[in-house]
N, C-alpha and C positions, 0 to 999 in steps of 0.2 A: 150106728153112732160109735164114736171113738172112745167112749167113756168106759174105763175099767176101774172098778172099785175093789179095795182091799178090805174085806169085811172083818179081818183079824187085826187091822191097824188100830192104833190108839187114836189116830186122827178121826174125828167125827165124819160120818158119811156125807153130811151136807157140806162140810168143808172140802172134802175130796171132790165132790161134784162141782162146787164153785171153782176150785183150783183148776180142774180139768177143762171147764168151759172157758175160763179166762185164758188158759194155755191154747185152746183151740182158736180163740179170737186172735191172740198175739201171733200165733204161727201162720195164720191165714187159712187154716182148715175151715173156720167159720168166718164168713164174710158179712159185712153190714147188710142187713135185710134178710139174711138167711133165716128160715124158720127152724125152730127147735121143736122136739116132740112135746105134746101136751103133758101136763103134770101126770095125769093118770097113765098115759102111754109109756112115758119114761120110767115111772115107778114100776110098772108091770115088766118092762123090758129088763130092768136092772134087778128086779126082785126085792125092791125096797118099799117102805111106807110112802104113800103119796104126800104125807105131811113133810117128809124129809126133802123131797123134790121141791115142794112148794116153798119151804124155807130157803133153799138154795136159790131158786128163781127170784124170790122176793129180795134177797140180799143183792143179787146181781142187778135187779131193777133199781134198787136204792142207790147203787154205785153208778147208775147210768149206762150199764152195759147191755141191758135187755129192755125191750118194751113188751108190754102185755096188752093185747087188743082182744075185745070180745069176738070179733069176726076173724081177724088174722091169726089169732093165737099168740104164742111167744115167738118173738123174733129178735135177732141180734140188732142192736141199736143201729138204725139206718142213717141217722143224722150225724154220724161222726162220734168217735169215742170221747169221753170226758178228758179234759186236759189234766196236767199235773197241778194239784192244788196244795196248799199248806197242810191240809188234813191228810192228803195222800202221802206227802213227804214224811209226816210224823208217823203214820202207820208203817211206812217202809222202813224208817229208822228203827222202830220197835222190833220189827221182824228181823232186820239185819243184825241188830244188837244181840238178839237171842242166838242167831246162827253164828255170829262172831264169837260169842261166849263159848258155845259148844266146841267150835274149832280150836279156840285158845286152850280150853281145858284139856283137849286131846293132844296139844302140842303142835298144832298146825301153824306153820309160819304165815305171817301176814301176807307175804307176796303170793304164797300158794292159795290162800283164801281169796285174794283179789283175782288171781288167774282163773280159779274155778268159777268165781262170780261172772267174770267176763265171758268165759266159755259157755256157761249156761245161758246167759243173755243172748249171745250170738247164735247159739243153737236154736233158741226159741224163735228168733226172727229170721233165720236162714231161709226158710221156705216161703216167707210172706210174699204174696203176690204171684206165686207160682200155682195157679189154679189147676 
């Protein structure tokens, strides 16, 4: 699996896990219908508590990115990803606000911040569809 955790990071492990699975979906590494390891299996592979994996999977399920089946296990949402909603846009604005504030405090120019944002977005989707 492509997940690499930084156990020394201030970012909670479950957040790192959520972020990396979302990145995997966005980049096309994970396709709709792809299976993910079981909670227990992923926890063992990563050397983390199974409740941490469970929390990440549940958050992704709530966001409509994963499905959990008793027989099929955990799979990437096969019925299409959720669209852009008002709640998503608000969450995005909060996260961007925090990043923009950090950039501004350090003296980063607005255009540089915008360029970096575009570059990261483009990099994220550059390999989509290239299985």
